[in-house]
C-alpha positions in Angstrom: 0.0 0.0 0.0 1.2 3.5 -0.9 -0.9 6.1 0.8 -0.8 9.7 2.1 -3.1 10.9 4.8 -3.1 14.7 4.6 -5.2 17.8 4.9 -6.0 19.3 1.5 -6.3 22.8 2.9 -2.9 22.6 4.7 -0.2 24.5 2.8 2.6 22.5 4.6 1.0 19.2 3.5 0.6 20.4 0.0 4.2 21.6 -0.2 5.6 18.3 1.2 3.5 16.2 -1.2 4.8 18.2 -4.2 8.4 18.0 -3.0 8.1 14.2 -2.7 7.3 13.9 -6.4 5.1 10.8 -5.8 4.2 8.4 -8.5 0.7 7.6 -9.6 0.5 4.5 -7.5 0.0 6.6 -4.3 -3.5 7.2 -3.1 -4.4 10.3 -1.1 -6.9 10.7 1.7 -8.0 14.2 2.7 -8.8 13.5 6.4 -11.1 16.4 6.7 -13.5 15.3 3.9 -13.0 11.6 4.4 -12.7 10.6 8.0 -10.1 8.1 9.0 -11.7 4.8 10.0 -11.0 2.7 13.0 -9.5 0.0 10.8 -7.2 2.6 9.1 -6.1 4.1 12.4 -5.4 0.6 13.8 -3.3 -0.2 10.8 -1.3 3.1 11.2 -0.9 2.3 14.9 0.5 -1.1 14.1 3.1 0.5 11.8 3.9 3.5 14.1 4.0 1.5 17.4 1.5 3.6 19.2 -1.5 6.0 18.8 0.6 8.6 20.6 3.1 8.6 17.8 0.2 9.6 15.4 -1.2 12.3 17.7 -0.5 15.9 17.1 0.2 17.8 20.3 0.5 21.0 18.2 -3.3 21.0 17.4 -5.1 24.1 18.7 -7.8 21.8 20.2 -5.1 20.1 22.3 -4.6 23.3 24.3 -8.2 24.5 24.1 -9.6 21.2 25.5 -7.0 21.2 28.3 -5.5 17.9 27.1 -2.0 19.2 27.8 -2.7 19.0 31.5 -4.1 15.5 31.3 -2.3 12.2 31.4 -3.6 10.6 28.2 -3.7 6.9 27.6 -3.4 5.1 24.3 -7.2 4.7 24.3 -7.5 8.5 24.7 -5.2 9.2 21.8 -7.1 6.8 19.6 -10.4 8.4 20.7 -9.3 12.0 20.0 -7.8 11.1 16.6 -11.1 9.5 15.6 -13.2 12.3 17.0 -11.4 15.1 15.2 -9.1 15.1 12.2 -6.9 17.9 13.6 -5.4 15.4 16.1 -3.7 13.3 13.4 -0.1 14.4 12.9 0.2 15.2 9.2 1.1 14.1 6.7 1.2 10.4 7.3 3.0 8.6 4.5 2.7 4.9 4.2 4.9 2.9 1.8 4.1 -0.8 2.2 5.1 -1.6 5.8 7.0 1.7 6.4 5.4 4.8 7.9 6.5 8.4 8.0 4.6 10.7 10.4 4.6 14.5 10.5 6.3 17.3 8.7 9.7 17.6 10.3 12.5 18.1 7.7 14.2 14.9 9.0 11.0 12.9 8.5 10.4 14.3 5.0 14.0 13.7 3.9 13.8 10.1 5.2 10.5 9.6 3.3 11.9 11.0 0.1 15.0 8.8 0.3 13.0 5.7 1.1 10.4 6.3 -1.6 12.9 7.0 -4.4 15.1 4.0 -3.3 12.0 1.7 -3.6 10.7 2.9 -7.0 
């Protein structure tokens, strides 16, 4: 599977996707218009190792809901990601059994190198 979970209205996601120069065999899911399913999230968790790894602590709602002051469990992270798209760290790039999460330069460079080495 080659898939990118992103937010279509996010300039950062858009810039990253363009910079990766992805082939046509990638599918894209705009998580705002097409909610992530429990099955999809569980698959991402299996690749990432935890729901926390997929959770964005930079989301505005994270601070607004006072989640920063709480001790969140894996079940909480899963619940919030499923409840609102903004809690999924973006973009999430899946290439077969390898996952790249977030928009750090290091992550994007690793994704770029991996994708082009496996074409």
